[in-house]
C-alpha positions, 0 to 999 in steps of 0.5 A: 291445629285448626284446618279450614275446609271452606272459605266460610270457615276461614272468613269466620276466623278472620272475622273474629279478629277484633276490628281494632287490631285490623285498624292498627295494621292499616293505620300504621301508615299514619306518621312520617315515612322515615319511621314506617319500617319500625312502625310496621314491624312493631305493629304487625308483630305486636298484634300477632304476639301481644294481643291475645284477642287478635293473635288467637284467630290470626295464629289459627289462620296461620296454622291452617295456611301451613296445611292448606294452600287455599288458606295460605293464599288467603292469609297472604292476601290478608296480610298483604292487603293490610299493607296495601290498604295502608299504603294507598296514596302514600306509595306509587301504584305500580308493579314494583311497589306491589312486589316490594309490599308483597316481599314485606308481607312475606317477611312478616309472615316468615318472622311470625312463623319462626317465632310462634309456629316453628320456634326457630331458636335464634328468632323465637328466643330473641326479644320482641324489641330486637326482632322489631329493630332487625326487621325495621331496616329491611322493611324501611327499604322495602316500603320507601324505595 
């Protein structure tokens, strides 16, 4: 398990995430709003589960966040920023919208932890497509209300 003792260590890990993976998490907003929940769920989970070049540093960051509050805050900011950057210009910029985006990011982190770190059987053993489909409706409601 990697722990981050400084912001520089965390930054180094984040910087090892391929730019294409970061772009995917931001560009997911391209396309119609009526499918945004599924696209966000699929893209974020796919980067964490099916892209080894991106998932290794992201999972290291996640494991470090479990043990260190500073790393946890930075991970939350990292994931939330991917959603907020993509949402810019597509959602209202108000406190309620930011809260919904924050809840969406917390939900995604929770799913990733349940599947990849803690390995909660009902979530970890479910197919990728089942998890995406289940998360999509909640994300759709959060990101389009």
